Backbone as numpy.savetxt, mean C-alpha at the origin, in Angstrom:
# Nx Ny Nz CAx CAy CAz Cx Cy Cz
11.28 -14.73 -13.10 10.45 -13.53 -13.10 11.32 -12.27 -13.10
12.38 -12.27 -12.28 13.25 -11.09 -12.21 13.99 -10.86 -13.53
14.35 -11.93 -14.21 14.99 -11.77 -15.53 14.01 -11.11 -16.50
12.75 -11.52 -16.47 11.74 -10.92 -17.34 11.52 -9.45 -16.99
11.53 -9.16 -15.68 11.33 -7.79 -15.23 12.50 -6.91 -15.67
13.71 -7.42 -15.53 14.89 -6.66 -15.96 14.81 -6.38 -17.47
14.39 -7.38 -18.23 14.27 -7.20 -19.68 13.20 -6.16 -20.02
12.11 -6.16 -19.26 11.05 -5.17 -19.46 11.60 -3.75 -19.26
12.33 -3.54 -18.18 12.90 -2.22 -17.92 13.91 -1.82 -18.99
14.74 -2.78 -19.40 15.78 -2.49 -20.38 15.21 -2.15 -21.75
14.05 -2.70 -22.09 13.52 -2.56 -23.44 12.66 -1.33 -23.65
12.53 -0.48 -22.65 11.72 0.73 -22.79 12.52 1.95 -22.33
12.28 3.06 -23.00 13.03 4.27 -22.69 12.26 5.32 -21.94
10.93 5.22 -21.95 10.09 6.22 -21.31 9.05 5.48 -20.46
9.32 5.41 -19.16 8.54 4.55 -18.28 7.77 5.39 -17.25
6.48 5.18 -17.21 5.61 5.83 -16.23 5.32 4.84 -15.12
5.51 5.28 -13.88 5.29 4.42 -12.72 4.11 4.96 -11.92
3.20 4.08 -11.57 2.07 4.43 -10.72 1.92 3.37 -9.65
1.12 3.69 -8.63 0.79 2.70 -7.61 -0.72 2.76 -7.39
-1.19 1.98 -6.44 -2.61 1.99 -6.14 -3.05 3.34 -5.58
-4.34 3.61 -5.66 -4.90 4.84 -5.11 -4.53 4.94 -3.64
-4.26 6.16 -3.16 -3.80 6.37 -1.79 -2.56 5.52 -1.49
-1.48 5.76 -2.19 -0.30 4.90 -2.07 0.28 4.92 -0.66
0.82 3.77 -0.26 1.43 3.64 1.06 2.94 3.64 0.94
3.62 3.33 2.05 5.08 3.37 2.06 5.72 2.40 1.09
5.11 1.22 0.94 5.68 0.25 0.01 5.49 0.70 -1.44
4.29 1.19 -1.76 4.05 1.67 -3.11 4.96 2.82 -3.48
5.06 3.80 -2.58 5.90 4.98 -2.85 7.38 4.60 -2.84
7.79 3.80 -1.86 9.20 3.41 -1.79 9.64 2.63 -3.02
8.81 1.69 -3.46 9.12 0.91 -4.65 9.20 1.80 -5.89
8.23 2.71 -6.02 8.21 3.60 -7.18 9.45 4.50 -7.21
9.80 5.07 -6.07 10.95 5.98 -6.03 12.26 5.24 -6.27
12.38 4.04 -5.72 13.60 3.27 -5.96 13.77 2.99 -7.46
12.68 2.60 -8.12 12.75 2.34 -9.56 13.00 3.63 -10.34
12.38 4.72 -9.92 12.57 6.01 -10.57 14.05 6.40 -10.57
14.70 6.33 -9.41 16.11 6.71 -9.31 17.00 5.74 -10.10
16.65 4.45 -10.07 17.42 3.46 -10.82 17.33 3.73 -12.31
16.12 3.98 -12.80 15.94 4.22 -14.24 16.61 5.51 -14.69
16.50 6.55 -13.88 17.16 7.81 -14.23 18.67 7.63 -14.30
19.22 6.85 -13.36 20.67 6.61 -13.36 21.10 5.84 -14.61
20.18 5.09 -15.19 20.48 4.34 -16.41 20.21 5.15 -17.67
19.87 6.42 -17.51 19.67 7.29 -18.65 18.30 7.22 -19.27
17.34 6.61 -18.59 15.99 6.51 -19.13 15.12 7.65 -18.61
14.06 7.94 -19.34 13.07 8.89 -18.87 12.09 8.15 -17.97
11.81 8.72 -16.81 10.90 8.07 -15.87 10.08 9.13 -15.15
8.84 8.79 -14.87 7.96 9.67 -14.10 7.16 8.81 -13.13
6.74 9.44 -12.04 5.83 8.79 -11.08 4.59 9.66 -10.97
3.43 9.07 -11.19 2.16 9.78 -11.04 1.26 8.95 -10.13
0.72 9.57 -9.09 -0.14 8.86 -8.15 -1.41 9.66 -7.90
-2.41 8.97 -7.37 -3.65 9.64 -6.96 -3.96 9.28 -5.51
-4.34 10.27 -4.67 -4.50 11.67 -5.03 -3.21 12.47 -4.90
-2.28 12.00 -4.03 -1.05 12.75 -3.81 -0.08 11.89 -3.01
1.12 12.40 -2.84 2.11 11.75 -1.98 1.69 11.96 -0.52
1.52 10.89 0.26 1.12 11.08 1.67 2.10 11.98 2.41
1.61 12.84 3.29 2.49 13.79 3.99 3.63 13.12 4.75
3.37 11.93 5.33 4.41 11.29 6.13 5.51 10.67 5.26
5.36 10.74 3.94 6.38 10.22 3.03 7.04 11.32 2.21
6.66 12.58 2.45 7.21 13.69 1.67 8.73 13.80 1.83
9.25 13.46 3.00 10.70 13.55 3.24 11.49 12.62 2.32
10.81 11.57 1.82 11.45 10.59 0.96 11.65 11.12 -0.46
11.01 12.22 -0.78 11.00 12.75 -2.15 11.34 14.24 -2.16
12.55 14.62 -1.73 12.90 16.04 -1.69 12.90 16.69 -3.07
13.12 15.90 -4.11 13.13 16.45 -5.46 11.76 16.54 -6.10
10.73 16.13 -5.34 9.34 16.18 -5.81 9.15 15.45 -7.14
9.68 14.24 -7.18 9.51 13.40 -8.37 8.08 12.86 -8.46
7.43 12.67 -7.32 6.08 12.12 -7.31 5.08 13.20 -7.69
4.35 12.97 -8.78 3.40 13.95 -9.30 1.97 13.57 -8.90
1.24 14.44 -8.18 -0.18 14.18 -7.91 -0.96 14.25 -9.22
-1.83 13.30 -9.43 -2.57 13.23 -10.69 -3.44 14.46 -10.88
-3.25 15.13 -12.03 -3.97 16.36 -12.37 -4.57 16.19 -13.77
-5.75 15.55 -13.87 -6.29 15.19 -15.18 -6.65 16.35 -16.08
-6.95 17.51 -15.51 -7.33 18.65 -16.34 -6.16 19.60 -16.59
-5.01 19.31 -16.00 -3.84 20.16 -16.15 -2.68 19.43 -16.79
-1.61 19.26 -16.02 -0.38 18.71 -16.57 -0.51 17.27 -17.05
-1.54 16.56 -16.61 -1.70 15.16 -17.02 -2.86 14.95 -17.99
-3.27 16.01 -18.65 -4.38 15.90 -19.60 -4.08 14.89 -20.69
-2.84 14.82 -21.13 -2.44 13.90 -22.19 -1.47 12.84 -21.66
-1.66 12.44 -20.41 -0.73 11.50 -19.77 -0.63 10.18 -20.52
-1.73 9.70 -21.04 -1.73 8.38 -21.69 -0.79 8.31 -22.88
-0.49 9.47 -23.48 0.36 9.48 -24.67 1.85 9.54 -24.33
2.18 9.81 -23.09 3.60 10.04 -22.74 4.45 8.78 -22.73
4.05 7.71 -22.04 5.00 6.59 -21.87 4.99 5.59 -23.01
6.09 4.85 -23.14 6.06 3.65 -23.98 5.92 2.40 -23.11
6.04 2.60 -21.78 5.76 1.52 -20.83 5.12 2.13 -19.59
4.10 1.46 -19.06 3.41 1.94 -17.85 3.47 0.81 -16.83
4.16 1.06 -15.73 4.37 0.05 -14.70 3.58 0.41 -13.44
2.70 -0.47 -13.02 1.94 -0.30 -11.79 2.62 -1.12 -10.70
3.04 -0.47 -9.61 3.74 -1.17 -8.54 2.86 -1.29 -7.30
3.04 -2.39 -6.60 2.32 -2.70 -5.37 0.82 -2.88 -5.60
0.45 -3.25 -6.80 -0.94 -3.55 -7.14 -0.95 -4.36 -8.44
-1.90 -5.29 -8.53 -2.01 -6.09 -9.75 -3.45 -6.14 -10.23
-4.24 -5.15 -9.81 -5.62 -5.03 -10.25 -5.82 -3.60 -10.74
-6.22 -3.45 -12.00 -6.31 -2.13 -12.62 -7.26 -1.22 -11.86
-8.33 -1.77 -11.29 -9.30 -0.92 -10.61 -8.71 -0.21 -9.40
-7.60 -0.72 -8.87 -6.98 -0.08 -7.71 -6.27 1.22 -8.07
-6.19 1.53 -9.36 -5.58 2.80 -9.79 -6.49 3.99 -9.53
-7.77 3.76 -9.25 -8.68 4.87 -9.05 -8.84 5.67 -10.33
-8.82 7.01 -10.26 -9.00 7.84 -11.46 -7.92 7.69 -12.52
-6.81 7.07 -12.16 -5.78 6.81 -13.17 -6.16 5.67 -14.11
-7.25 4.98 -13.82 -7.68 3.87 -14.67 -7.91 4.31 -16.12
-8.60 5.43 -16.30 -8.97 5.85 -17.66 -7.75 6.13 -18.53
-6.80 6.97 -18.09 -5.62 7.16 -18.94 -4.79 5.89 -19.10
-4.81 5.02 -18.08 -4.10 3.75 -18.19 -4.70 2.91 -19.31
-6.01 2.77 -19.33 -6.67 2.00 -20.38 -6.46 2.64 -21.76
-6.44 3.97 -21.79 -6.33 4.68 -23.08 -4.92 4.65 -23.65
-3.94 4.36 -22.83 -2.56 4.43 -23.28 -2.20 3.24 -24.16
-1.38 3.51 -25.17 -0.87 2.45 -26.04 0.42 1.86 -25.49
0.83 2.31 -24.33 2.07 1.84 -23.71 1.98 0.35 -23.38
3.13 -0.28 -23.30 3.21 -1.65 -22.80 2.93 -1.60 -21.30
1.97 -2.37 -20.84 1.51 -2.26 -19.45 1.96 -3.47 -18.63
2.42 -3.20 -17.41 2.90 -4.27 -16.54 2.61 -3.93 -15.09
2.64 -4.96 -14.23 2.49 -4.75 -12.79 3.61 -5.47 -12.06
4.01 -4.90 -10.95 5.00 -5.49 -10.04 4.36 -5.53 -8.67
4.15 -6.74 -8.12 3.32 -6.81 -6.92 3.64 -8.05 -6.09
3.21 -7.99 -4.83 3.39 -9.13 -3.93 2.08 -9.52 -3.23
0.96 -8.97 -3.67 -0.32 -9.28 -3.05 -0.91 -10.58 -3.60
-1.72 -11.24 -2.78 -2.48 -12.39 -3.25 -3.49 -11.92 -4.27
-3.68 -12.68 -5.35 -4.61 -12.25 -6.38 -4.91 -13.40 -7.30
-5.97 -13.25 -8.10 -6.18 -14.14 -9.23 -5.21 -13.69 -10.32
-5.22 -14.35 -11.46 -4.33 -13.94 -12.54 -4.61 -12.48 -12.91
-3.59 -11.62 -12.88 -3.82 -10.20 -13.20 -4.42 -10.02 -14.58
-5.37 -9.11 -14.68 -6.02 -8.82 -15.96 -5.77 -7.35 -16.32
-5.64 -7.08 -17.62 -5.45 -5.71 -18.07 -4.00 -5.33 -18.24
-3.09 -6.29 -18.07 -1.66 -6.02 -18.21 -1.09 -6.89 -19.33
-0.08 -6.35 -20.00 0.63 -7.14 -21.01 1.62 -8.10 -20.35
2.16 -7.68 -19.24 3.10 -8.52 -18.51 2.85 -8.34 -17.01
3.11 -9.39 -16.23 2.97 -9.28 -14.78 4.17 -9.91 -14.10
4.65 -9.21 -13.08 5.80 -9.67 -12.30 5.35 -9.69 -10.84
4.95 -10.85 -10.37 4.37 -10.94 -9.03 4.96 -12.10 -8.26
5.00 -11.94 -6.95 5.45 -13.01 -6.06 4.81 -12.78 -4.69
3.69 -13.48 -4.39 3.02 -13.28 -3.10 3.83 -13.76 -1.91
4.94 -14.46 -2.15 5.79 -14.88 -1.04 6.71 -13.76 -0.57
6.83 -12.70 -1.36 7.68 -11.56 -0.97 7.02 -10.77 0.15
7.82 -10.21 1.04 7.30 -9.44 2.16 6.77 -8.09 1.72
7.28 -7.56 0.62 6.90 -6.23 0.14 7.24 -6.15 -1.34
6.60 -5.24 -2.04 6.97 -5.01 -3.44 8.41 -4.50 -3.52
8.81 -3.73 -2.51 10.19 -3.24 -2.47 11.19 -4.39 -2.43
10.79 -5.51 -1.84 11.70 -6.66 -1.81 12.00 -7.17 -3.21
11.03 -7.08 -4.11 11.26 -7.54 -5.49 12.29 -6.66 -6.19
12.23 -5.36 -5.95 13.23 -4.46 -6.54 14.59 -4.72 -5.89
14.59 -4.96 -4.58 15.85 -5.29 -3.91 16.48 -6.52 -4.54
15.68 -7.56 -4.77 16.21 -8.79 -5.38 16.78 -8.51 -6.76
16.10 -7.65 -7.52 16.58 -7.29 -8.86 17.97 -6.66 -8.78
18.13 -5.71 -7.87 19.42 -5.05 -7.73 20.47 -6.00 -7.18
20.07 -6.81 -6.22 21.00 -7.74 -5.57 21.57 -8.74 -6.58
20.80 -9.01 -7.62 21.22 -10.00 -8.61 22.28 -9.48 -9.58
22.49 -8.16 -9.62 23.46 -7.71 -10.60 23.90 -6.26 -10.53
23.28 -5.44 -9.69 23.66 -4.02 -9.63 24.87 -3.86 -8.72
25.97 -3.27 -9.23 27.16 -3.11 -8.39 26.86 -2.26 -7.15
27.42 -2.66 -6.02 27.28 -1.88 -4.79 28.43 -0.89 -4.70
28.26 0.21 -3.97 27.06 0.61 -3.24 26.02 1.23 -4.18
24.74 1.02 -3.86 23.66 1.68 -4.58 23.50 3.08 -4.02
22.79 3.93 -4.74 22.61 5.30 -4.25 21.81 5.29 -2.96
22.07 6.28 -2.11 21.36 6.36 -0.84 19.87 6.58 -1.06
19.50 7.28 -2.13 18.09 7.49 -2.45 17.39 6.17 -2.72
18.03 5.29 -3.49 17.46 3.97 -3.79 17.37 3.13 -2.52
18.44 3.10 -1.75 18.47 2.28 -0.54 17.42 2.73 0.47
17.29 4.04 0.66 16.33 4.55 1.63 14.90 4.26 1.18
14.63 4.42 -0.11 13.29 4.14 -0.64 12.93 2.67 -0.44
13.88 1.78 -0.71 13.63 0.35 -0.51 13.41 0.03 0.96
14.21 0.64 1.83 14.08 0.38 3.26 12.71 0.83 3.77
12.26 1.98 3.31 10.94 2.48 3.72 9.84 1.53 3.25
9.96 1.03 2.02 8.98 0.08 1.53 8.93 -1.18 2.38
10.09 -1.67 2.76 10.18 -2.87 3.58 9.62 -2.62 4.98
10.04 -1.53 5.60 9.58 -1.20 6.95 8.06 -1.01 6.98
7.54 -0.34 5.97 6.10 -0.05 5.93 5.27 -1.32 5.86
5.66 -2.25 4.99 4.81 -3.42 4.79 5.06 -4.54 5.79
6.13 -4.43 6.59 6.35 -5.41 7.66 5.96 -4.83 9.02
5.40 -3.60 9.02 5.05 -2.99 10.30 6.27 -2.78 11.17
7.35 -2.29 10.54 8.62 -2.15 11.24 9.07 -3.49 11.81
8.90 -4.54 11.00 9.32 -5.90 11.30 8.52 -6.54 12.44
7.28 -6.08 12.63 6.41 -6.67 13.64 5.49 -7.74 13.07
5.21 -7.70 11.74 4.22 -8.58 11.16 4.82 -9.95 10.82
3.92 -10.90 10.55 4.36 -12.27 10.29 5.11 -12.42 8.97
5.05 -11.40 8.10 5.80 -11.47 6.84 7.25 -11.01 7.00
7.69 -10.82 8.24 9.07 -10.39 8.51 10.00 -11.61 8.48
10.33 -12.03 7.28 11.13 -13.23 7.08 12.61 -12.97 7.36
13.36 -14.06 7.45 14.80 -13.93 7.59 15.39 -13.21 6.38
14.85 -13.50 5.20 15.36 -12.86 3.97 15.16 -11.36 4.01
14.01 -10.90 4.51 13.77 -9.45 4.52 14.62 -8.76 5.58
14.92 -9.46 6.67 15.85 -8.90 7.66 17.25 -8.77 7.07
17.67 -9.77 6.30 18.99 -9.68 5.66 19.04 -8.53 4.65
17.93 -8.36 3.91 17.88 -7.25 2.96 17.98 -5.91 3.68
17.24 -5.78 4.79 17.29 -4.53 5.56 18.69 -4.28 6.10
19.35 -5.33 6.58 20.72 -5.18 7.09 21.66 -4.72 6.00
21.50 -5.26 4.80 22.33 -4.85 3.66 22.12 -3.38 3.34
20.86 -2.92 3.36 20.57 -1.52 3.07 21.15 -0.61 4.15
21.13 -1.06 5.39 21.75 -0.30 6.48 23.26 -0.22 6.27
23.87 -1.34 5.85 25.31 -1.35 5.57 25.65 -0.35 4.47
24.70 -0.09 3.57 24.95 0.83 2.46 24.61 2.28 2.81
24.22 2.53 4.06 24.06 3.92 4.48 22.72 4.34 5.02
21.71 3.48 4.94 20.39 3.84 5.48 20.48 4.02 6.99
19.78 5.03 7.50 19.76 5.30 8.94 18.39 4.89 9.48
18.30 3.72 10.13 16.99 3.20 10.58 16.27 4.14 11.53
16.98 4.75 12.47 16.32 5.61 13.45 15.67 6.80 12.76
16.35 7.38 11.79 15.78 8.52 11.07 14.55 8.09 10.29
14.64 6.94 9.62 13.49 6.46 8.85 12.31 6.21 9.78
12.55 5.58 10.92 11.47 5.29 11.86 10.82 6.59 12.36
11.64 7.55 12.73 11.09 8.81 13.25 10.30 9.55 12.18
10.80 9.54 10.95 10.08 10.24 9.88 8.76 9.55 9.56
8.73 8.23 9.67 7.52 7.49 9.33 6.48 7.49 10.45
6.92 7.41 11.69 5.99 7.14 12.79 5.91 8.23 13.85
6.83 9.18 13.85 6.84 10.20 14.91 6.66 11.60 14.34
5.79 11.75 13.38 5.53 13.06 12.77 4.03 13.36 12.72
3.29 12.87 13.70 1.83 12.99 13.64 1.35 14.39 14.04
0.13 14.69 13.63 -0.52 15.96 13.96 -1.46 15.74 15.15
-1.72 16.78 15.96 -2.69 16.65 17.04 -4.06 16.18 16.54
-4.44 16.61 15.34 -5.73 16.21 14.80 -5.85 14.70 14.65
-4.74 14.04 14.33 -4.77 12.59 14.17 -5.02 11.90 15.50
-4.37 12.35 16.54 -4.58 11.74 17.85 -5.99 11.99 18.36
-6.54 13.18 18.07 -7.93 13.45 18.44 -8.87 12.49 17.71
-8.58 12.25 16.43 -9.42 11.35 15.64 -9.35 9.93 16.19
-8.15 9.48 16.56 -8.01 8.15 17.13 -8.85 8.03 18.41
-8.77 9.06 19.25 -9.54 9.03 20.48 -11.03 8.98 20.22
-11.49 9.78 19.25 -12.91 9.80 18.93 -13.35 8.43 18.37
-12.52 7.84 17.53 -12.86 6.54 16.96 -12.96 5.47 18.04
-12.06 5.53 19.00 -12.06 4.50 20.05 -13.23 4.65 21.02
-13.85 5.81 21.04 -15.06 5.95 21.85 -16.17 5.05 21.32
-16.13 4.73 20.05 -17.15 3.87 19.45 -16.67 2.46 19.18
-15.55 2.06 19.78 -15.01 0.71 19.57 -16.03 -0.36 19.95
-16.23 -1.31 19.06 -17.11 -2.45 19.34 -16.26 -3.71 19.41
-16.45 -4.50 20.46 -15.78 -5.79 20.59 -16.84 -6.87 20.44
-16.68 -7.69 19.41 -17.66 -8.71 19.07 -17.02 -10.09 19.12
-17.88 -11.09 19.00 -17.43 -12.49 18.97 -16.50 -12.80 20.15
-17.00 -12.46 21.34 -16.25 -12.75 22.56 -14.96 -11.97 22.69
-14.87 -10.84 22.01 -13.67 -10.02 22.09 -12.63 -10.36 21.05
-12.92 -11.32 20.17 -11.95 -11.69 19.13 -11.97 -10.74 17.94
-13.07 -10.00 17.80 -13.25 -9.11 16.65 -13.52 -7.70 17.14
-12.66 -6.76 16.73 -12.80 -5.36 17.11 -13.13 -4.54 15.87
-14.15 -3.66 16.01 -14.55 -2.84 14.86 -14.57 -1.36 15.25
-13.98 -0.55 14.36 -13.99 0.90 14.50 -14.71 1.49 13.29
-15.35 2.65 13.49 -16.01 3.36 12.40 -15.66 4.84 12.47
-15.48 5.45 11.31 -15.18 6.88 11.23 -16.05 7.48 10.13
-16.77 8.53 10.48 -17.62 9.22 9.51 -16.94 10.51 9.04
-17.48 11.10 8.00 -16.98 12.40 7.56 -17.18 13.44 8.65
-18.26 13.30 9.42 -18.50 14.22 10.53 -17.42 14.08 11.60
-16.95 12.87 11.83 -15.87 12.66 12.80 -14.60 13.38 12.33
-14.29 13.24 11.05 -13.11 13.91 10.51 -13.22 15.42 10.68
-14.38 15.96 10.36 -14.59 17.41 10.46 -14.49 17.88 11.91
-15.05 17.10 12.82 -15.04 17.50 14.23 -13.63 17.56 14.80
-12.73 16.75 14.26 -11.35 16.70 14.75 -10.41 17.56 13.91
-10.92 18.18 12.84 -10.05 18.93 11.94 -9.09 18.02 11.21
-9.48 16.75 11.04 -8.62 15.75 10.44 -9.01 15.49 8.99
-8.19 14.73 8.29 -8.52 14.29 6.93 -8.24 12.80 6.82
-8.49 12.23 5.66 -8.36 10.78 5.51 -6.93 10.28 5.69
-5.93 11.14 5.43 -4.55 10.73 5.69 -4.33 10.41 7.16
-5.11 11.04 8.04 -4.94 10.82 9.48 -5.47 9.47 9.94
-6.12 8.72 9.05 -6.60 7.39 9.40 -5.49 6.34 9.34
-4.34 6.72 8.81 -3.24 5.78 8.64 -2.89 5.09 9.96
-2.85 3.79 9.94 -2.49 2.89 11.05 -3.55 2.78 12.14
-4.68 3.47 12.01 -5.74 3.34 13.01 -6.23 1.90 13.12
-6.37 1.21 11.99 -6.91 -0.14 12.01 -6.02 -1.11 12.78
-4.73 -0.80 12.91 -3.83 -1.71 13.62 -3.95 -1.61 15.14
-4.43 -0.48 15.64 -4.40 -0.24 17.08 -5.17 -1.28 17.91
-6.39 -1.69 17.50 -7.11 -2.66 18.34 -6.40 -4.00 18.49
-5.48 -4.34 17.58 -4.75 -5.59 17.72 -3.82 -5.58 18.94
-3.63 -4.40 19.52 -2.83 -4.32 20.74 -3.61 -4.81 21.96
-4.92 -4.99 21.81 -5.76 -5.44 22.91 -5.69 -6.95 23.05
-5.54 -7.43 24.27 -5.50 -8.87 24.52 -6.77 -9.53 24.02
-6.60 -10.61 23.30 -7.74 -11.38 22.84 -8.26 -11.00 21.48
-7.93 -9.84 20.96 -8.41 -9.42 19.65 -7.61 -10.13 18.56
-8.32 -10.83 17.69 -7.70 -11.54 16.57 -7.86 -10.79 15.25
-8.95 -10.04 15.10 -9.24 -9.30 13.87 -9.65 -7.88 14.22
-9.10 -6.93 13.49 -9.49 -5.53 13.64 -9.99 -5.02 12.29
-11.10 -4.30 12.32 -11.68 -3.75 11.09 -12.00 -2.27 11.29
-11.65 -1.48 10.31 -12.00 -0.06 10.27 -12.88 0.18 9.06
-14.07 0.75 9.29 -14.95 1.19 8.21 -15.01 2.71 8.27
-14.85 3.35 7.12 -14.93 4.81 7.12 -15.55 5.33 5.84
-16.19 6.49 5.98 -16.84 7.13 4.84 -15.81 7.84 3.97
-15.84 7.57 2.68 -14.98 8.26 1.73 -15.71 9.45 1.15
-14.98 10.36 0.54 -15.58 11.56 -0.05 -16.51 11.23 -1.20
-16.27 10.09 -1.86 -17.10 9.74 -3.02 -18.38 9.02 -2.62
-18.65 8.91 -1.32 -19.87 8.29 -0.86 -19.76 6.81 -0.57
-18.66 6.19 -0.98 -18.48 4.78 -0.70 -17.95 4.56 0.72
-18.04 3.33 1.18 -17.49 2.95 2.48 -16.24 2.12 2.24
-15.15 2.56 2.79 -13.90 1.81 2.67 -13.70 0.96 3.92
-13.21 -0.23 3.70 -13.03 -1.20 4.78 -11.58 -1.66 4.80
-10.95 -1.51 5.95 -9.60 -2.02 6.16 -9.66 -3.14 7.18
-9.01 -4.25 6.89 -9.05 -5.42 7.76 -7.64 -5.86 8.12
-7.44 -6.18 9.39 -6.16 -6.68 9.85 -6.38 -7.89 10.76
-5.48 -8.85 10.66 -5.55 -10.05 11.48 -4.26 -10.20 12.27
-4.40 -10.64 13.51 -3.21 -10.84 14.34 -2.34 -11.94 13.74
-2.96 -13.10 13.42 -2.16 -14.20 12.90 -2.97 -15.34 12.31
-4.13 -15.65 12.88 -4.79 -16.91 12.56 -6.02 -16.80 11.66
-6.54 -15.60 11.46 -7.77 -15.43 10.69 -7.44 -14.83 9.32
-7.96 -15.42 8.27 -7.69 -14.99 6.89 -8.64 -13.84 6.52
-8.18 -12.60 6.68 -9.05 -11.47 6.35 -9.08 -11.20 4.85
-8.13 -11.78 4.11 -8.20 -11.66 2.66 -9.45 -12.35 2.12
-9.82 -13.46 2.74 -11.03 -14.18 2.33 -12.26 -13.31 2.55
-12.25 -12.52 3.62 -13.37 -11.60 3.89 -13.40 -10.50 2.83
-12.25 -9.88 2.58 -12.19 -8.78 1.62 -12.64 -9.21 0.24
-12.29 -10.40 -0.16 -12.61 -10.87 -1.50 -14.11 -11.10 -1.66
-14.83 -11.31 -0.58 -16.29 -11.43 -0.66 -16.92 -10.12 -1.12
-16.19 -9.02 -0.92 -16.71 -7.70 -1.30 -15.95 -7.11 -2.49
-15.22 -7.95 -3.21 -14.50 -7.48 -4.38 -13.16 -6.85 -4.07
-12.69 -6.99 -2.83 -11.41 -6.42 -2.45 -10.31 -7.46 -2.47
-9.23 -7.19 -1.76 -8.11 -8.12 -1.73 -6.98 -7.58 -0.89
-5.82 -8.22 -1.02 -4.65 -7.82 -0.25 -3.88 -9.03 0.20
-3.60 -9.11 1.50 -2.85 -10.21 2.09 -3.74 -11.01 3.03
-3.27 -12.16 3.43 -4.01 -12.99 4.37 -4.29 -12.24 5.66
-3.32 -11.44 6.11 -3.45 -10.75 7.40 -3.72 -9.25 7.26
-3.79 -8.75 6.05 -4.05 -7.31 5.84 -4.69 -7.12 4.48
-5.95 -6.72 4.48 -6.68 -6.57 3.23 -7.65 -5.39 3.31
-8.31 -5.12 2.19 -9.25 -4.02 2.15 -10.29 -4.21 1.06
-11.37 -3.43 1.16 -12.45 -3.49 0.18 -13.22 -2.19 0.22
-14.14 -2.02 -0.74 -15.02 -0.85 -0.79 -16.45 -1.32 -1.02
-17.38 -0.68 -0.35 -18.78 -1.03 -0.50 -19.57 0.21 -0.88
-20.46 0.06 -1.82 -21.32 1.16 -2.23 -22.66 1.02 -1.52
-22.68 1.39 -0.25 -23.87 1.29 0.58 -23.71 2.24 1.75
-24.63 2.24 2.66 -24.53 3.09 3.84 -23.54 2.49 4.84
-23.07 3.31 5.76 -22.14 2.83 6.77 -22.79 1.75 7.63
-24.04 1.95 7.99 -24.74 0.97 8.83 -24.87 -0.37 8.11
-25.23 -0.34 6.83 -25.37 -1.58 6.08 -24.02 -2.24 5.84
-23.01 -1.44 5.58 -21.66 -1.98 5.39 -21.19 -2.66 6.66
-21.44 -2.04 7.82 -21.04 -2.63 9.09 -21.75 -3.97 9.30
-23.03 -4.01 8.98 -23.78 -5.25 9.16 -23.21 -6.37 8.30
-22.95 -6.05 7.04 -22.45 -7.08 6.12 -21.03 -7.52 6.47
-20.19 -6.56 6.84 -18.82 -6.90 7.20 -18.81 -7.71 8.50
-19.61 -7.30 9.48 -19.69 -8.06 10.74 -20.05 -9.52 10.47
-21.04 -9.71 9.62 -21.48 -11.07 9.31 -20.35 -11.88 8.68
-19.62 -11.27 7.75 -18.54 -11.98 7.07 -17.36 -12.26 8.00
-17.00 -11.27 8.82 -15.86 -11.46 9.73 -16.18 -12.52 10.77
-17.36 -12.45 11.35 -17.73 -13.44 12.37 -17.70 -14.84 11.78
-18.20 -15.01 10.57 -18.17 -16.32 9.93 -16.74 -16.79 9.72
-15.86 -15.88 9.32 -14.46 -16.25 9.09 -13.76 -16.59 10.40
-14.04 -15.82 11.43 -13.46 -16.10 12.75 -13.87 -17.49 13.21
-15.14 -17.80 13.06 -15.63 -19.11 13.50 -15.04 -20.25 12.66
-14.77 -19.95 11.39 -14.18 -20.96 10.53 -12.70 -21.20 10.86
-11.98 -20.09 11.09 -10.53 -20.19 11.29 -10.15 -20.45 12.75
-11.05 -20.14 13.68 -10.79 -20.35 15.11 -11.89 -21.23 15.70
-11.95 -22.49 15.28 -13.02 -23.34 15.81 -12.86 -23.54 17.31
-13.96 -23.82 18.01 -13.90 -24.03 19.48 -12.95 -25.16 19.85
């Protein structure tokens, strides 16, 4: 797979990189690492995401390479620019959000680089996926490790490290393999500063975010004997705290800190009227199976979906699915 991916990069001169809507640390880190690598090889490369680069990742992109999607302005003719369009950290075209239309319209060679569980990717000319990888950034690390002379640039190393740290929960999650620890150690040997990365990623919060967390926990529901924890956030909650959707980052993980909780779910109202659902599992419950019932996906222990219904109805349907999965995966 890595040989095919290397050939894909080598055979194109103008490569557009995107990630899933609301990109996370792995999506952004993978995109930036590839961007710097391609530029160093003399290729034209761009990164376009929707809606924007998350504030807690802005430090990773001092040169402002990441372009927020602007369909009526600078990206009006985006589909005509690349000869290759690479989607990283996603293998489902619908996860591109508003970037779907220019993606479909483009004559570029289309590919995905991903580590999520999925059916056979559709809508791509080529796919480079490995669900056994801890992060999409690990796939780029393997590519470089196979033939790129060391030392790599600090920009590439830091971007890869952030991708790895983000998707392993700072090495707390079950996908923190020996291989990913060795990769992280190698990146540190090449100059990455772990303490700085950790502080930039996790210690830069706004008061509004902590207020939102507190408000959300006032409505915490513990179901199925305390094995299932559910949080809900409305647009009114965001407004009351002066918060925005970026401030929801990592909220879904917090209930897993409670003794006895095996599954944590966050349902929240999006601006487009849909209900977004984030699911996390401590270790034994397959939340990917739950997400896929609603057309979503992700990992066994971390997945998501969207429902076009009211918050109350979404909660009812998700509760029913999660409880059934808990009972299936945690029999008496």
